[in-house]
C-alpha positions as CSV (number, residue, x, y, z in Angstrom):
1,M,-8.5,23.9,3.5
2,S,-6.8,22.2,0.2
3,N,-5.1,18.6,0.5
4,V,-1.8,18.1,0.8
5,N,-0.4,16.3,-2.4
6,A,2.3,14.0,-0.3
7,P,1.9,10.2,-0.9
8,F,2.9,7.8,1.6
9,G,1.8,4.3,0.3
10,L,-0.5,2.1,2.3
11,R,-0.6,2.7,5.9
12,P,-2.3,0.0,8.1
13,V,-5.6,1.3,10.0
14,N,-7.4,-1.3,11.5
15,E,-9.1,-4.7,11.1
16,L,-12.1,-5.1,8.9
17,S,-13.8,-5.9,12.2
18,G,-13.2,-2.3,13.7
19,T,-10.3,-3.8,16.0
20,P,-7.2,-1.5,15.7
21,Y,-4.2,-2.3,14.1
22,V,-1.6,-3.4,16.6
23,G,1.4,-3.9,14.2
24,S,0.8,-7.9,13.7
25,A,3.4,-8.7,10.7
26,R,5.6,-11.1,9.5
27,T,9.3,-11.3,8.3
28,Y,9.9,-11.8,4.6
29,S,13.3,-11.1,2.9
30,T,14.3,-9.6,-0.6
31,P,16.9,-11.1,-3.0
32,A,19.9,-9.1,-3.8
33,S,19.6,-9.7,-7.4
34,D,16.2,-7.5,-7.5
35,A,17.4,-3.9,-8.5
36,T,14.0,-2.1,-7.6
37,A,14.0,-0.8,-4.1
38,L,11.4,-1.1,-1.5
39,F,9.7,1.7,0.7
40,V,7.7,1.9,3.5
41,G,4.1,1.7,2.5
42,D,5.2,-0.4,-0.6
43,L,2.9,-3.2,-1.9
44,V,4.8,-6.6,-2.1
45,K,4.2,-9.8,-3.9
46,L,6.2,-13.3,-3.8
47,A,9.1,-13.4,-5.5
48,G,9.3,-17.4,-5.9
49,T,12.2,-17.8,-3.9
50,S,13.7,-17.7,-0.4
51,Q,16.5,-17.3,1.8
52,I,17.9,-19.3,5.2
53,I,19.3,-16.6,7.6
54,N,20.6,-17.5,10.8
55,G,18.7,-20.9,10.2
56,N,15.3,-19.2,9.6
57,V,13.4,-19.3,6.4
58,Y,11.9,-16.4,4.8
59,A,10.1,-16.1,1.7
60,D,11.5,-13.2,-0.8
61,V,9.3,-10.6,-1.8
62,I,9.6,-7.8,-4.5
63,R,7.8,-4.5,-5.4
64,A,4.3,-5.2,-6.6
65,A,3.0,-3.6,-9.5
66,S,-0.8,-3.1,-10.4
67,G,-2.4,-6.2,-11.9
68,D,-0.5,-8.2,-9.2
69,T,-1.5,-10.7,-6.3
70,F,-0.3,-8.8,-3.2
71,V,0.9,-10.8,0.1
72,G,0.9,-7.4,1.9
73,V,2.4,-3.9,2.3
74,V,5.9,-3.0,3.7
75,I,5.9,-1.6,6.9
76,G,9.3,-1.7,8.1
77,C,13.2,-3.3,7.3
78,E,15.0,-4.8,9.7
79,P,18.5,-3.2,10.1
80,D,21.6,-5.0,9.5
81,T,24.0,-2.3,10.9
82,R,23.3,1.1,12.9
83,D,23.9,2.8,9.5
84,S,21.2,0.8,7.5
85,T,18.3,2.9,5.9
86,Q,14.8,2.6,6.6
87,Y,14.0,1.8,3.5
88,R,15.5,-1.4,1.4
89,A,18.0,0.1,-1.2
90,A,18.1,-1.5,-4.6
91,S,19.8,-4.7,-4.9
92,T,20.3,-5.4,-1.1
93,A,19.4,-8.4,0.8
94,R,17.2,-7.3,3.3
95,R,14.5,-8.3,6.0
96,I,11.4,-6.7,5.7
97,I,8.4,-6.4,7.8
98,V,5.2,-6.9,5.8
99,C,1.7,-6.3,7.0
100,D,0.2,-9.6,5.3
101,D,-3.2,-9.8,6.9
102,P,-6.0,-10.0,4.5
103,N,-8.4,-8.3,7.0
104,A,-6.2,-5.3,7.5
105,T,-7.5,-1.8,6.2
106,F,-5.1,0.8,5.0
107,M,-5.3,4.6,4.1
108,V,-3.9,5.6,1.3
109,Q,-3.9,8.7,-0.8
110,Q,-5.8,9.4,-4.1
111,S,-3.7,10.7,-7.3
112,N,-3.9,14.2,-7.8
113,S,-5.2,13.9,-11.0
114,G,-8.6,13.0,-13.0
115,T,-11.8,13.1,-11.2
116,A,-11.5,12.7,-7.4
117,F,-13.1,9.9,-5.5
118,A,-16.3,11.0,-3.4
119,A,-18.5,9.1,-0.8
120,N,-20.9,7.7,-3.4
121,D,-17.7,5.6,-4.6
122,I,-17.3,3.7,-1.1
123,G,-18.0,-0.3,-2.2
124,L,-15.9,0.6,-5.7
125,N,-12.6,-1.4,-6.6
126,C,-9.7,0.5,-8.0
127,N,-6.2,0.2,-9.1
128,I,-2.8,1.8,-7.6
129,N,-0.3,4.1,-9.4
130,V,3.3,2.9,-8.2
131,G,5.3,6.0,-7.8
132,A,9.2,6.3,-6.7
133,G,9.6,6.4,-3.2
134,S,11.6,9.0,-1.2
135,T,15.1,8.2,0.1
136,V,14.6,11.1,2.5
137,T,11.3,9.9,4.2
138,S,11.5,6.3,3.2
139,M,7.9,6.6,2.3
140,S,6.3,4.9,-0.7
141,G,5.0,7.3,-3.5
142,T,2.0,4.7,-4.5
143,V,-1.3,6.2,-4.7
144,A,-4.7,4.8,-5.4
145,D,-5.6,5.5,-9.0
146,N,-8.7,7.9,-9.4
147,T,-9.3,6.9,-13.0
148,T,-10.1,3.2,-12.4
149,G,-12.9,3.5,-10.1
150,A,-15.3,0.5,-10.8
151,T,-17.1,-2.5,-10.0
152,T,-14.6,-5.2,-11.6
153,N,-13.7,-7.6,-9.5
154,T,-10.1,-7.8,-10.5
155,L,-9.1,-4.4,-9.6
156,D,-6.3,-3.9,-6.9
157,L,-8.0,-2.1,-4.1
158,K,-11.5,-2.3,-2.5
159,I,-13.1,1.3,-1.2
160,I,-14.5,1.1,2.1
161,G,-14.5,4.7,3.2
162,M,-13.5,7.8,3.3
163,V,-10.8,9.3,5.9
164,N,-12.7,11.6,8.6
165,A,-10.1,14.3,9.5
166,P,-9.9,17.9,9.4
167,D,-7.0,18.1,7.0
168,N,-8.6,15.6,4.6
169,D,-11.0,17.4,2.4
170,V,-13.0,15.3,0.1
171,G,-15.8,17.4,-0.9
172,S,-14.2,20.6,-2.2
173,S,-11.2,19.2,-4.0
174,A,-12.2,20.5,-7.6
175,S,-12.3,23.9,-6.3
176,S,-9.4,23.8,-4.2
177,G,-7.3,22.7,-7.5
178,T,-6.1,19.6,-5.3
179,I,-7.3,16.2,-5.0
180,A,-5.1,14.2,-3.0
181,S,-7.6,12.9,-0.4
182,R,-7.1,9.9,1.5
183,L,-9.1,6.9,1.2
184,L,-9.6,3.5,3.6
185,V,-9.3,0.7,1.6
186,R,-8.6,-3.3,2.1
187,L,-6.5,-5.3,-0.6
188,N,-8.7,-7.0,-3.2
189,R,-6.0,-8.8,-5.0
190,H,-4.6,-10.6,-1.6
191,L,-2.8,-13.9,-1.8
192,L,-4.9,-15.3,0.7
193,V,-8.4,-14.0,-0.1
194,N,-11.1,-14.3,-3.2
195,Q,-11.2,-11.2,-5.3
196,T,-14.7,-10.0,-5.2
197,A,-16.7,-7.6,-7.2
198,G,-17.2,-3.9,-6.1
199,V,-20.6,-2.6,-5.9
200,A,-21.9,0.3,-7.4
């Protein structure tokens, strides 16, 4: 079966211990001065500013790029009104729900170009490609970059497995013409952990 090329960013799956992910998260905010929209599945970094909302202090986050130090992954936006979007529109102040657990593991699609990651690449690190999110699905367009797999300890993600599912074709992507298979990863450049080298 050919994989479907439909990026969704990063999606929490479980803890490194194997414990299922049960929605643990922290609330952050976004500054109205930030002109970049945020979508569910986007990686974020600290903006270096904060806000006091209803007497509570929230650290501001903005969308992260490859090479940044990540604080976590957006898993939702708190609504301000009944008409609030499920994503954070550009230049709006919103409260953002972030999975910022450094021990969380995530599912992510690999990019649909280059040479596909294979089972032998488990243990390597790789970078992300930040893509435009969808205002229809509210999902991120970020994918794992196939072309960057290496042991380099400063890369964005560590590959810890392949998604074992009937609709995730890892082995025959070259013949099917669609790569876009799904990986299990953790954040290698997380704010709360030291970066580690990958293994070949």
